[in-house]
DSSP file (Angstrom, degrees, kcal/mol; ACC not computed):
  #  RESIDUE AA STRUCTURE BP1 BP2  ACC     N-H-->O    O-->H-N    N-H-->O    O-->H-N    TCO  KAPPA ALPHA  PHI   PSI    X-CA   Y-CA   Z-CA
    1    1 A M              0   0    0      0, 0.0    11,-2.2     0, 0.0     2,-0.5   0.000 360.0 360.0 360.0 136.4    0.0    0.0    0.0
    2    2 A K  E     +A   11   0A   0      9,-0.2     2,-0.3     7,-0.0     9,-0.2  -0.723 360.0 157.7 -85.4 127.3    1.3    3.5   -0.8
    3    3 A I  E     -A   10   0A   0      7,-2.3     7,-3.0    -2,-0.5     2,-0.3  -0.794  25.9-138.2-133.2 176.6    1.3    6.0    2.0
    4    4 A T  E     -Ab   9 146A   0    141,-2.8   143,-3.3    -2,-0.3     2,-0.4  -0.951   5.8-160.6-136.7 159.9    3.2    9.2    2.8
    5    5 A R  E >  S-A    8   0A   0      3,-1.5     3,-1.9    -2,-0.3   141,-0.1  -0.945  92.0 -11.2-139.9 116.4    4.8   10.7    5.9
    6    6 A H  T 3  S-     0   0    0     -2,-0.4   140,-0.0     1,-0.3    -1,-0.0   0.873 130.2 -60.3  52.3  39.3    5.3   14.5    5.6
    7    7 A N  T 3  S+     0   0    0      1,-0.2    -1,-0.3     0, 0.0   139,-0.0   0.473 107.3 132.7  70.7   4.4    4.4   14.0    2.0
    8    8 A K  E <   -A    5   0A   0     -3,-1.9    -3,-1.5     1,-0.1    -1,-0.2  -0.772  63.0-114.0 -86.0 123.8    7.3   11.7    1.4
    9    9 A P  E     +A    4   0A   0      0, 0.0     2,-0.3     0, 0.0    -5,-0.2  -0.324  44.0 166.0 -63.6 133.9    6.2    8.5   -0.4
   10   10 A L  E     -A    3   0A   0     -7,-3.0    -7,-2.3    -2,-0.1     2,-0.3  -0.894  21.1-144.2-136.5 168.5    6.5    5.2    1.5
   11   11 A S  E     -A    2   0A   0     -2,-0.3   110,-0.4    -9,-0.2   109,-0.4  -0.981   8.3-137.3-135.3 147.9    5.1    1.7    1.0
   12   12 A T        -     0   0    0    -11,-2.2   107,-0.2    -2,-0.3   105,-0.2  -0.468  35.6-104.5 -90.0 174.2    3.8   -0.9    3.4
   13   13 A N  S    S-     0   0    0    105,-1.5     2,-0.3    -2,-0.2   104,-0.2   0.475  90.5 -16.7 -80.3  -3.1    4.8   -4.6    2.9
   14   14 A G  S    S-     0   0    0    102,-0.9    -2,-0.2   104,-0.2   101,-0.1  -0.924  82.7 -65.2-172.7-162.3    1.4   -5.5    1.5
   15   15 A T        -     0   0    0     -2,-0.3   102,-0.1   -14,-0.0     3,-0.1  -0.943  48.2-128.6-114.1 118.3   -2.2   -4.8    1.0
   16   16 A P        -     0   0    0      0, 0.0   100,-0.1     0, 0.0    99,-0.1  -0.251  36.0 -91.4 -64.2 150.5   -4.3   -4.7    4.2
   17   17 A V        -     0   0    0     98,-0.4     2,-0.1     1,-0.1     3,-0.1  -0.195  42.2-121.4 -60.9 148.9   -7.5   -6.7    4.2
   18   18 A D    >   -     0   0    0      1,-0.1     3,-1.6    -3,-0.1   120,-0.3  -0.333  39.6 -74.2 -83.0 170.3  -10.8   -5.1    3.1
   19   19 A V  T 3  S+     0   0    0      1,-0.3   120,-0.2   120,-0.1    -1,-0.1  -0.450 124.1  26.4 -61.9 138.9  -14.0   -4.6    5.0
   20   20 A N  T 3  S+     0   0    0    118,-3.2    -1,-0.3     1,-0.4   119,-0.1   0.169 101.5 111.9  82.7 -14.5  -15.8   -8.1    5.2
   21   21 A G  S <  S-     0   0    0     -3,-1.6   117,-3.5   117,-0.1     2,-0.5  -0.342  77.6-100.0 -78.6 168.4  -12.5   -9.9    4.9
   22   22 A V  B     -C  137   0B   0    115,-0.2   115,-0.2    -3,-0.1   114,-0.1  -0.825  33.9-124.6 -92.3 123.5  -10.8  -11.9    7.7
   23   23 A F        -     0   0    0    113,-3.3     3,-0.1    -2,-0.5    92,-0.1  -0.438  35.8-105.9 -68.5 137.2   -8.1  -10.1    9.6
   24   24 A P        -     0   0    0      0, 0.0    -1,-0.1     0, 0.0     2,-0.1  -0.182  33.8 -97.8 -64.2 156.3   -4.8  -12.0    9.6
   25   25 A E        +     0   0    0     89,-0.1     2,-0.3    13,-0.1    12,-0.0  -0.422  52.6 167.7 -66.6 145.9   -3.5  -13.9   12.5
   26   26 A F        -     0   0    0     -2,-0.1    12,-1.9    -3,-0.1     2,-0.4  -0.980  29.0-139.9-156.0 164.2   -0.8  -12.0   14.5
   27   27 A T  E     +D   37   0C   0     -2,-0.3    84,-0.5    10,-0.2    83,-0.3  -1.000  25.2 165.2-131.4 134.3    1.1  -12.0   17.8
   28   28 A V  E     -D   36   0C   0      8,-2.5     8,-3.1    -2,-0.4     2,-0.4  -0.795  35.4-105.5-135.1 173.4    1.9   -8.9   19.9
   29   29 A Q  E     -DE  35 105C   0     76,-2.4    76,-2.8    -2,-0.3     6,-0.2  -0.900  26.5-145.4-109.2 137.7    3.2   -8.3   23.4
   30   30 A N    >   -     0   0    0      4,-2.5     3,-1.9    -2,-0.4    74,-0.1  -0.246  42.1 -85.3 -88.5-174.8    0.9   -7.0   26.2
   31   31 A A  T 3  S+     0   0    0      1,-0.3    59,-0.1    72,-0.2    73,-0.1   0.710 128.6  57.8 -66.2 -22.3    2.1   -4.7   29.1
   32   32 A K  T 3  S-     0   0    0      2,-0.1    -1,-0.3     1,-0.0     3,-0.1   0.444 118.9-109.2 -87.0  -1.0    3.3   -7.7   31.1
   33   33 A G  S <  S+     0   0    0     -3,-1.9     2,-0.3     1,-0.3    -2,-0.1   0.551  73.4 140.5  83.5   6.5    5.6   -8.8   28.3
   34   34 A E        -     0   0    0      1,-0.1    -4,-2.5    -5,-0.0     2,-0.4  -0.629  56.6-117.3 -86.9 140.4    3.5  -11.8   27.4
   35   35 A N  E     -D   29   0C   0     -2,-0.3     2,-0.4    -6,-0.2    -6,-0.2  -0.633  35.0-174.4 -71.4 128.6    2.9  -12.9   23.8
   36   36 A V  E     -D   28   0C   0     -8,-3.1    -8,-2.5    -2,-0.4     2,-0.2  -0.986   9.7-147.8-126.9 138.2   -0.8  -12.6   23.0
   37   37 A S  E  >  -D   27   0C   0     -2,-0.4     4,-1.4   -10,-0.2     3,-0.3  -0.517  32.1-103.4-100.6 170.4   -2.3  -13.7   19.7
   38   38 A S  H  > S+     0   0    0    -12,-1.9     4,-2.3     1,-0.2     3,-0.3   0.894 123.3  56.6 -60.8 -38.4   -5.2  -12.4   17.7
   39   39 A S  H  4 S+     0   0    0      1,-0.2    -1,-0.2   -13,-0.2    97,-0.0   0.859 104.9  53.6 -65.0 -31.3   -7.3  -15.4   19.0
   40   40 A D  H  4 S+     0   0    0     -3,-0.3    -1,-0.2     1,-0.2    -2,-0.2   0.862 115.7  39.2 -65.7 -34.1   -6.5  -14.3   22.6
   41   41 A L  H  < S+     0   0    0     -4,-1.4     2,-1.7    -3,-0.3     3,-0.5   0.763  96.8  76.7 -90.8 -25.3   -7.8  -10.8   21.9
   42   42 A L     <  +     0   0    0     -4,-2.3    -1,-0.2     1,-0.2     3,-0.1  -0.436  50.1 125.0 -93.6  66.4  -10.9  -11.4   19.7
   43   43 A K  S    S-     0   0    0     -2,-1.7     2,-0.2    -3,-0.2    -1,-0.2   0.670  85.6  -5.2 -90.2 -23.3  -13.3  -12.5   22.5
   44   44 A K  S    S-     0   0    0     -3,-0.5    -1,-0.1    89,-0.1    32,-0.1  -0.851 114.6 -37.1-153.7-174.6  -15.8   -9.8   21.5
   45   45 A V  E     -f   76   0C   0     30,-0.5    32,-2.7    -2,-0.2     2,-0.4  -0.303  68.0-155.4 -56.5 134.8  -16.0   -6.9   19.0
   46   46 A T  E     -fG  77 132C   0     86,-2.6    86,-3.1    30,-0.2     2,-0.5  -0.962  16.7-157.2-127.1 133.3  -12.5   -5.4   19.0
   47   47 A F  E     -fG  78 131C   0     30,-3.3    32,-2.2    -2,-0.4     2,-0.5  -0.913  13.9-172.1-105.7 128.6  -11.3   -1.9   18.2
   48   48 A I  E     -fG  79 130C   0     82,-2.6    82,-2.6    -2,-0.5     2,-0.6  -0.981   8.0-169.2-124.8 119.4   -7.6   -1.6   17.1
   49   49 A S  E     -fG  80 129C   0     30,-2.5    32,-2.6    -2,-0.5     2,-0.5  -0.945  12.8-157.0-106.0 122.8   -5.9    1.8   16.6
   50   50 A V  E     +fG  81 128C   0     78,-3.5    78,-1.9    -2,-0.6    32,-0.2  -0.896  14.0 179.7-102.5 125.4   -2.5    1.3   14.9
   51   51 A V        -     0   0    0     30,-2.7    32,-0.4    -2,-0.5    74,-0.3  -0.960  28.9-138.5-123.9 140.0    0.0    4.1   15.5
   52   52 A P  S    S+     0   0    0      0, 0.0    31,-0.9     0, 0.0     2,-0.3   0.926  89.7   0.0 -63.2 -45.2    3.5    4.2   14.1
   53   53 A D    >   -     0   0    0     29,-0.1     3,-1.8    30,-0.1     6,-0.3  -0.905  57.7-152.9-153.7 111.9    5.3    5.6   17.3
   54   54 A I  T 3  S+     0   0    0     -2,-0.3     9,-0.1     1,-0.3    -1,-0.1   0.736  94.7  66.2 -61.4 -21.1    3.4    6.4   20.6
   55   55 A N  T 3  S+     0   0    0      4,-0.1    -1,-0.3     5,-0.1     2,-0.3   0.244  85.7  88.4 -90.5  15.2    6.0    9.0   21.5
   56   56 A T  S <> S-     0   0    0     -3,-1.8     4,-2.2     1,-0.1     5,-0.2  -0.773  86.9-109.4-110.0 162.1    5.0   11.3   18.5
   57   57 A R  H  > S+     0   0    0     -2,-0.3     4,-2.5     1,-0.2     5,-0.2   0.888 111.8  41.6 -61.4 -51.4    2.4   14.1   18.6
   58   58 A V  H  > S+     0   0    0      1,-0.2     4,-2.7     2,-0.2     5,-0.3   0.913 115.9  49.9 -71.4 -39.7   -0.3   12.6   16.3
   59   59 A C  H  > S+     0   0    0     -6,-0.3     4,-1.9     1,-0.2    -1,-0.2   0.900 112.6  47.6 -60.7 -40.4    0.0    9.2   17.8
   60   60 A S  H  X S+     0   0    0     -4,-2.2     4,-2.2    -7,-0.2     5,-0.2   0.924 112.4  49.6 -62.9 -47.5   -0.2   10.6   21.3
   61   61 A I  H  X S+     0   0    0     -4,-2.5     4,-2.6     1,-0.2    -2,-0.2   0.958 113.0  45.9 -59.2 -54.0   -3.2   12.7   20.4
   62   62 A S  H  X S+     0   0    0     -4,-2.7     4,-2.3     1,-0.2     5,-0.2   0.864 112.9  48.7 -64.7 -37.3   -5.2    9.8   18.8
   63   63 A T  H  X S+     0   0    0     -4,-1.9     4,-2.3    -5,-0.3    -1,-0.2   0.901 112.3  48.8 -70.4 -38.7   -4.5    7.3   21.6
   64   64 A K  H  X S+     0   0    0     -4,-2.2     4,-1.7     2,-0.2    -2,-0.2   0.912 111.5  50.7 -64.2 -43.0   -5.5    9.9   24.2
   65   65 A K  H  X S+     0   0    0     -4,-2.6     4,-0.6    -5,-0.2     3,-0.2   0.934 113.0  43.4 -62.1 -46.7   -8.7   10.6   22.3
   66   66 A F  H >X S+     0   0    0     -4,-2.3     3,-1.2     1,-0.2     4,-0.7   0.888 108.0  60.8 -66.9 -38.5   -9.7    7.0   21.9
   67   67 A N  H >< S+     0   0    0     -4,-2.3     3,-0.7     1,-0.3     4,-0.4   0.856 100.1  56.0 -53.7 -37.0   -8.8    6.4   25.6
   68   68 A Q  H 3< S+     0   0    0     -4,-1.7    -1,-0.3    -3,-0.2     3,-0.2   0.760 108.8  47.8 -66.9 -22.6  -11.4    8.9   26.6
   69   69 A D  H X< S+     0   0    0     -3,-1.2     3,-1.2    -4,-0.6     4,-0.3   0.516  83.6  91.6 -97.2  -4.6  -14.1    7.0   24.7
   70   70 A V  G X< S+     0   0    0     -4,-0.7     3,-1.8    -3,-0.7     6,-0.2   0.885  80.9  56.9 -60.1 -42.3  -13.4    3.5   26.0
   71   71 A D  G 3  S+     0   0    0     -4,-0.4     3,-0.3     1,-0.3    -1,-0.3   0.696  96.4  66.0 -66.7 -19.7  -15.8    3.7   28.9
   72   72 A K  G <  S+     0   0    0     -3,-1.2     2,-0.4     1,-0.2    -1,-0.3   0.620 101.7  49.7 -72.9 -13.6  -18.7    4.4   26.5
   73   73 A Y    X   +     0   0    0     -3,-1.8     3,-1.6    -4,-0.3    -1,-0.2  -0.693  56.5 164.8-133.1  79.1  -18.5    1.0   24.9
   74   74 A S  T 3  S+     0   0    0     -2,-0.4    -1,-0.1    -3,-0.3    -2,-0.1   0.691  78.1  60.2 -70.8 -15.0  -18.4   -1.7   27.4
   75   75 A N  T 3  S+     0   0    0     -3,-0.1   -30,-0.5     2,-0.0     2,-0.4   0.343  97.8  71.9 -90.7   7.2  -19.2   -4.3   24.8
   76   76 A I  E <  S-f   45   0C   0     -3,-1.6     2,-0.4    -6,-0.2   -30,-0.2  -0.980  73.2-136.2-127.4 134.0  -16.0   -3.5   22.8
   77   77 A A  E     -f   46   0C   0    -32,-2.7   -30,-3.3    -2,-0.4     2,-0.5  -0.774  22.2-151.0 -83.6 129.9  -12.4   -4.3   23.5
   78   78 A F  E     +f   47   0C   0     -2,-0.4    24,-1.3    22,-0.2     2,-0.3  -0.902  20.7 167.6-109.2 128.0  -10.0   -1.3   22.9
   79   79 A Y  E     -fh  48 102C   0    -32,-2.2   -30,-2.5    -2,-0.5     2,-0.4  -0.979  22.6-157.1-135.3 147.5   -6.4   -1.8   21.9
   80   80 A T  E     -fh  49 103C   0     22,-2.4    24,-2.9    -2,-0.3     2,-0.4  -0.997  15.4-161.0-116.0 129.6   -3.6    0.5   20.5
   81   81 A V  E     +fh  50 104C   0    -32,-2.6   -30,-2.7    -2,-0.4     2,-0.3  -0.943  19.1 159.6-112.0 134.0   -0.8   -1.3   18.7
   82   82 A S  E     - h   0 105C   0     22,-1.9    24,-2.9    -2,-0.4    25,-0.2  -0.941  48.9-119.6-142.9 166.3    2.6    0.4   18.1
   83   83 A T  S    S+     0   0    0    -31,-0.9    22,-0.1   -32,-0.4   -30,-0.1   0.232  77.5 115.1 -92.0  14.2    6.1   -0.7   17.4
   84   84 A N  S    S-     0   0    0     20,-0.2    23,-0.3     1,-0.1    22,-0.3  -0.437  76.0-101.9 -73.1 157.3    7.4    0.8   20.6
   85   85 A T     >  -     0   0    0      1,-0.1     4,-2.3    20,-0.1     5,-0.2  -0.282  32.3-108.0 -72.2 167.6    8.7   -1.5   23.3
   86   86 A I  H  > S+     0   0    0      1,-0.2     4,-2.4     2,-0.2     5,-0.2   0.835 121.3  54.2 -68.7 -29.6    6.4   -2.3   26.3
   87   87 A D  H  > S+     0   0    0      2,-0.2     4,-2.4     1,-0.2     5,-0.2   0.923 107.5  48.7 -67.4 -42.4    8.7   -0.1   28.5
   88   88 A E  H  > S+     0   0    0      1,-0.2     4,-2.1     2,-0.2    -2,-0.2   0.907 113.8  48.1 -63.9 -40.8    8.3    2.9   26.1
   89   89 A Q  H  X S+     0   0    0     -4,-2.3     4,-2.8     2,-0.2    -2,-0.2   0.905 111.1  48.7 -65.6 -40.9    4.5    2.3   26.2
   90   90 A A  H  X S+     0   0    0     -4,-2.4     4,-2.4     2,-0.2    -2,-0.2   0.892 110.9  50.6 -65.1 -38.2    4.3    2.0   29.9
   91   91 A N  H  X S+     0   0    0     -4,-2.4     4,-2.3     2,-0.2    -2,-0.2   0.903 112.5  48.4 -67.7 -38.7    6.3    5.2   30.4
   92   92 A W  H  X S+     0   0    0     -4,-2.1     4,-2.3    -5,-0.2     6,-0.2   0.937 110.5  49.6 -63.3 -46.2    4.0    7.0   27.9
   93   93 A C  H  X>S+     0   0    0     -4,-2.8     5,-1.6     1,-0.2     4,-1.2   0.917 113.0  47.3 -62.4 -42.2    0.9    5.8   29.6
   94   94 A A  H  <5S+     0   0    0     -4,-2.4     3,-0.3     1,-0.2    -1,-0.2   0.920 114.5  45.9 -61.1 -44.5    2.2    6.9   33.0
   95   95 A A  H  <5S+     0   0    0     -4,-2.3    -1,-0.2     1,-0.2    -2,-0.2   0.840 120.4  38.9 -66.1 -35.3    3.2   10.3   31.7
   96   96 A E  H  <5S-     0   0    0     -4,-2.3    -1,-0.2    -5,-0.2    -2,-0.2   0.453 105.6-121.4-100.2  -3.8   -0.1   10.8   29.8
   97   97 A G  T  <5 +     0   0    0     -4,-1.2     2,-0.6    -3,-0.3    -3,-0.2   0.779  52.7 161.4  68.9  27.9   -2.4    9.3   32.5
   98   98 A V      < +     0   0    0     -5,-1.6    -1,-0.2    -6,-0.2    -2,-0.1  -0.733   6.5 147.1 -85.9 119.1   -3.8    6.7   30.0
   99   99 A K        +     0   0    0     -2,-0.6    -1,-0.2    -3,-0.1    -2,-0.0   0.576  60.7  52.7-126.4 -20.5   -5.4    3.9   31.9
  100  100 A N  S    S+     0   0    0      2,-0.1     2,-0.3   -33,-0.0   -22,-0.2   0.858  90.2  77.0 -92.2 -36.3   -8.3    2.6   29.9
  101  101 A M  S    S-     0   0    0    -38,-0.1     2,-0.6   -24,-0.1   -22,-0.2  -0.560  75.4-137.4 -76.7 132.3   -6.7    1.8   26.5
  102  102 A Q  E     - h   0  79C   0    -24,-1.3   -22,-2.4    -2,-0.3     2,-0.4  -0.821  17.0-151.2 -90.0 121.8   -4.6   -1.4   26.4
  103  103 A L  E     - h   0  80C   0     -2,-0.6     2,-0.4   -24,-0.2   -72,-0.2  -0.760   9.7-165.1 -96.2 143.3   -1.4   -0.8   24.5
  104  104 A L  E     - h   0  81C   0    -24,-2.9   -22,-1.9    -2,-0.4     2,-0.4  -0.977  14.7-131.0-128.4 137.9    0.2   -3.7   22.7
  105  105 A S  E     -Eh  29  82C   0    -76,-2.8   -76,-2.4    -2,-0.4   -22,-0.2  -0.762  19.8-178.6 -92.8 130.3    3.7   -3.9   21.3
  106  106 A D    >   +     0   0    0    -24,-2.9     3,-2.2    -2,-0.4     6,-0.2  -0.245  36.9 136.0-111.5  40.2    4.6   -5.0   17.8
  107  107 A K  T 3  S+     0   0    0    -23,-0.3    -1,-0.1     1,-0.3   -24,-0.1   0.780  73.5  53.0 -57.7 -26.0    8.3   -4.5   18.3
  108  108 A A  T 3  S-     0   0    0     -3,-0.2    -1,-0.3   -81,-0.1    -2,-0.1   0.506 107.8-131.2 -87.7  -3.0    8.8   -7.9   16.5
  109  109 A F    <>  +     0   0    0     -3,-2.2     4,-2.6     1,-0.1     5,-0.3   0.581  67.4 129.4  67.9  12.8    6.7   -6.6   13.6
  110  110 A D  H  > S+     0   0    0    -83,-0.3     4,-2.4     2,-0.2     5,-0.2   0.932  74.5  46.1 -61.4 -47.5    4.5   -9.7   13.4
  111  111 A F  H  > S+     0   0    0    -84,-0.5     4,-1.8     2,-0.2     6,-0.3   0.963 116.0  44.5 -60.8 -52.0    1.3   -7.7   13.5
  112  112 A G  H  >>S+     0   0    0      1,-0.2     6,-1.8     2,-0.2     5,-1.7   0.886 115.7  46.1 -62.3 -42.5    2.5   -5.2   10.9
  113  113 A K  H  <5S+     0   0    0     -4,-2.6     3,-0.2     4,-0.2    -1,-0.2   0.883 114.8  46.4 -70.0 -38.3    4.0   -7.8    8.5
  114  114 A N  H  <5S+     0   0    0     -4,-2.4    -1,-0.2    -5,-0.3    -2,-0.2   0.795 116.2  45.4 -76.0 -25.1    1.0  -10.2    8.7
  115  115 A T  H  <5S-     0   0    0     -4,-1.8   -98,-0.4    -5,-0.2    -1,-0.2   0.554 110.9-115.2 -93.2  -9.8   -1.6   -7.3    8.2
  116  116 A G  T  <5S+     0   0    0     -4,-0.9  -102,-0.9    -3,-0.2    -3,-0.2   0.642  89.4 108.0  83.8  13.1    0.3   -5.6    5.3
  117  117 A L      < +     0   0    0     -5,-1.7     9,-2.6    -6,-0.3    -4,-0.2   0.463  38.9 118.7-102.6  -5.6    0.9   -2.5    7.5
  118  118 A Y  E     -J  125   0D   0     -6,-1.8  -105,-1.5     7,-0.2     2,-0.7  -0.445  48.3-157.2 -71.4 133.9    4.6   -2.8    8.1
  119  119 A V  E >>> -J  124   0D   0      5,-3.2     5,-1.3  -107,-0.2     3,-1.1  -0.909   5.2-169.6-114.4 100.6    6.7    0.1    6.8
  120  120 A A  T 345S+     0   0    0     -2,-0.7     3,-0.4  -109,-0.4    -1,-0.1   0.842  78.2  69.8 -59.5 -36.8   10.3   -1.1    6.3
  121  121 A D  T 345S+     0   0    0   -110,-0.4    -1,-0.2     1,-0.2  -109,-0.1   0.804 122.6  10.9 -57.6 -30.5   11.7    2.4    5.6
  122  122 A N  T <45S-     0   0    0     -3,-1.1    -1,-0.2     2,-0.2    -2,-0.2   0.247 101.0-115.5-133.9  15.3   11.2    3.4    9.3
  123  123 A D  T  <5S+     0   0    0     -4,-0.9     2,-0.3    -3,-0.4    -3,-0.2   0.895  75.1 115.5  50.8  47.6   10.3    0.1   11.1
  124  124 A T  E   < -J  119   0D   0     -5,-1.3    -5,-3.2    -7,-0.1     2,-0.4  -0.822  66.3-110.9-130.1 176.3    6.8    1.1   12.0
  125  125 A D  E     -J  118   0D   0    -74,-0.3    -7,-0.2    -2,-0.3     2,-0.1  -0.865  42.5-102.5-105.8 146.1    3.3    0.1   11.2
  126  126 A A        -     0   0    0     -9,-2.6   -76,-0.1    -2,-0.4    19,-0.1  -0.415  40.5-101.4 -70.7 138.2    1.0    2.3    9.2
  127  127 A R        +     0   0    0     17,-0.2    17,-1.7    -2,-0.1     2,-0.3  -0.312  62.7 142.3 -58.0 131.5   -1.6    4.4   11.1
  128  128 A S  E     -GI  50 143C   0    -78,-1.9   -78,-3.5    15,-0.2     2,-0.4  -0.983  42.1-134.3-165.4 162.8   -4.9    2.8   10.7
  129  129 A V  E     -GI  49 142C   0     13,-2.3    13,-2.1    -2,-0.3     2,-0.4  -0.993  24.0-176.4-129.4 134.5   -8.1    2.1   12.6
  130  130 A W  E     -GI  48 141C   0    -82,-2.6   -82,-2.6    -2,-0.4     2,-0.4  -0.960  18.1-166.4-133.2 144.6   -9.9   -1.3   12.7
  131  131 A V  E     -GI  47 140C   0      9,-2.1     8,-3.4    -2,-0.4     9,-1.5  -0.971  20.8-179.1-129.4 120.4  -13.1   -2.8   14.1
  132  132 A L  E     -GI  46 138C   0    -86,-3.1   -86,-2.6    -2,-0.4     6,-0.2  -0.834  22.7-130.0-116.0 149.2  -13.3   -6.6   14.1
  133  133 A D    >   -     0   0    0      4,-2.1     3,-2.3    -2,-0.3   -89,-0.1  -0.413  45.7 -89.0 -86.3 178.9  -16.0   -9.0   15.2
  134  134 A N  T 3  S+     0   0    0      1,-0.3   -92,-0.1     2,-0.1    -1,-0.1   0.570 128.9  55.3 -72.4  -3.8  -15.0  -11.9   17.4
  135  135 A D  T 3  S-     0   0    0      2,-0.1    -1,-0.3   -92,-0.0     3,-0.1   0.402 121.7-104.8 -99.7  -0.5  -14.3  -14.1   14.4
  136  136 A G    <   +     0   0    0     -3,-2.3  -113,-3.3     1,-0.3     2,-0.3   0.511  68.2 151.5  90.0   5.9  -11.8  -11.6   13.0
  137  137 A K  B     -C   22   0B   0   -115,-0.2    -4,-2.1     1,-0.1     2,-0.6  -0.527  50.8-120.0 -69.7 132.8  -14.1  -10.3   10.3
  138  138 A V  E     +I  132   0C   0   -117,-3.5  -118,-3.2  -120,-0.3    -6,-0.2  -0.613  37.7 170.1 -78.1 120.5  -13.3   -6.7    9.5
  139  139 A L  E    S+     0   0C   0     -8,-3.4     2,-0.3    -2,-0.6    -7,-0.2   0.737  70.2   9.0 -98.1 -28.4  -16.4   -4.5   10.2
  140  140 A Y  E     +I  131   0C   0     -9,-1.5    -9,-2.1  -122,-0.1    -1,-0.4  -0.995  64.3 176.3-152.9 142.3  -14.7   -1.1    9.7
  141  141 A R  E     -I  130   0C   0     -2,-0.3     2,-0.4   -11,-0.2   -11,-0.2  -0.987  10.2-172.6-148.6 145.4  -11.3    0.1    8.5
  142  142 A E  E     -I  129   0C   0    -13,-2.1   -13,-2.3    -2,-0.3     2,-0.7  -0.964   8.7-162.5-135.3 122.3   -9.6    3.4    8.0
  143  143 A L  E     -I  128   0C   0     -2,-0.4     2,-0.9   -15,-0.2   -15,-0.2  -0.914  14.7-145.3-102.8 113.3   -6.2    3.5    6.3
  144  144 A V        -     0   0    0    -17,-1.7   -17,-0.2    -2,-0.7     5,-0.0  -0.695  13.6-170.1 -86.0 108.0   -4.6    6.8    7.0
  145  145 A I  S    S+     0   0    0     -2,-0.9  -141,-2.8     1,-0.2     2,-0.9   0.953  77.7  51.7 -66.1 -52.8   -2.7    7.6    3.8
  146  146 A E  B >  S-b    4   0A   0   -143,-0.2     3,-2.1     1,-0.2  -141,-0.2  -0.787  81.0-154.1 -89.4 113.5   -0.7   10.7    5.1
  147  147 A Q  T 3  S+     0   0    0   -143,-3.3  -142,-0.2    -2,-0.9    -1,-0.2   0.686  87.7  63.2 -66.5 -20.7    0.7    9.2    8.3
  148  148 A T  T 3  S+     0   0    0   -144,-0.2    -1,-0.3     2,-0.1     2,-0.2   0.456  88.6  91.6 -82.7  -0.2    1.0   12.7   10.0
  149  149 A N  S <  S-     0   0    0     -3,-2.1    -5,-0.1     1,-0.1   -22,-0.0  -0.611  79.5-119.3 -90.3 154.3   -2.8   13.1    9.8
  150  150 A E        -     0   0    0     -2,-0.2    -4,-0.1     1,-0.1   -91,-0.1  -0.516  34.4-103.2 -82.1 158.9   -5.1   12.0   12.6
  151  151 A P        -     0   0    0      0, 0.0     2,-1.5     0, 0.0     3,-0.1  -0.325  42.5 -90.5 -77.4 170.4   -7.8    9.3   11.9
  152  152 A D     >  +     0   0    0      1,-0.2     4,-1.8     2,-0.1     3,-0.3  -0.637  46.8 179.6 -82.7  85.5  -11.4   10.3   11.4
  153  153 A Y  H  > S+     0   0    0     -2,-1.5     4,-2.5     1,-0.2     5,-0.2   0.860  75.6  54.4 -59.6 -39.9  -12.6   10.0   14.9
  154  154 A E  H  > S+     0   0    0      1,-0.2     4,-2.1     2,-0.2    -1,-0.2   0.893 107.7  50.8 -61.2 -41.8  -16.2   11.0   14.2
  155  155 A S  H  > S+     0   0    0     -3,-0.3     4,-2.1     2,-0.2    -1,-0.2   0.951 113.8  41.4 -62.1 -52.0  -16.6    8.3   11.6
  156  156 A V  H  X S+     0   0    0     -4,-1.8     4,-2.5     1,-0.2    -1,-0.2   0.871 114.4  51.1 -69.8 -35.9  -15.3    5.4   13.7
  157  157 A L  H  X S+     0   0    0     -4,-2.5     4,-2.3    -5,-0.2    -1,-0.2   0.886 109.7  51.3 -71.6 -32.4  -17.1    6.5   16.9
  158  158 A Q  H  X S+     0   0    0     -4,-2.1     4,-1.9    -5,-0.2    -2,-0.2   0.920 109.8  50.5 -61.9 -42.3  -20.4    6.8   14.9
  159  159 A F  H  X S+     0   0    0     -4,-2.1     4,-0.7     1,-0.2    -2,-0.2   0.926 110.4  48.8 -63.7 -43.1  -19.7    3.2   13.6
  160  160 A L  H >X S+     0   0    0     -4,-2.5     3,-0.8     1,-0.2     4,-0.6   0.878 107.3  55.6 -62.1 -37.5  -19.2    2.0   17.2
  161  161 A D  H >< S+     0   0    0     -4,-2.3     3,-1.0     1,-0.3    -1,-0.2   0.874 102.3  58.0 -63.2 -35.3  -22.4    3.7   18.3
  162  162 A S  H 3< S+     0   0    0     -4,-1.9    -1,-0.3     1,-0.2    -2,-0.2   0.733 103.1  53.7 -66.7 -19.6  -24.2    1.7   15.6
  163  163 A L  H <<        0   0    0     -3,-0.8    -1,-0.2    -4,-0.7    -2,-0.2   0.620 360.0 360.0 -87.9 -13.3  -23.0   -1.5   17.2
  164  164 A A    <<        0   0    0     -3,-1.0    -1,-0.2    -4,-0.6    -2,-0.1   0.511 360.0 360.0 -76.2 360.0  -24.4   -0.6   20.6
C-alpha cells in the first residue's frame, strides 16, 4: 500500500484486508511482556488503533482521544498497537495518564507484517483504525494515507455507536 509521511512516499509490505475480509493472525506483546495472539484478543468486538510511534504528537493525540471513549463502549475491547517497546508504552501511559486503553507492542513486527501495514523504511506500522468481530471479520477500517494526519474520529465513533 502506498502511504506518505510529511508528503514523502512510503510503502507498506502488503495490501491490508478489506471490510468483510478476515483479519490475519498476529502476535503482539501485552504490558506484562506476554505474547498474545489475535485469537486471545478477539473475544468480543474489538477496536484496534494502529499508531507508528506512541511518542510522537499525532500518535499521542489519537491514543488519548480513543482512551477517553473506551468507557462508552463496554461491549467492545479497545487496543492500540505500536512498534514501541512495552517499556516505552508503559512510560508514555504513566506520563499521559492513559489507563483505559490497552497498549500492545509490535516490536517484533509480526502484526505489521501479517496485516500488510509494516513500513520497512522506518520500522513502524502504518496508522490505521480497525473494528473486528469476534471471528476476526473486518467490520470497519480506515487506512490513514498521510501518516501525520489523525484518523477520522467521528466516523469510527459513529460506527461504534451503531453497534451498541
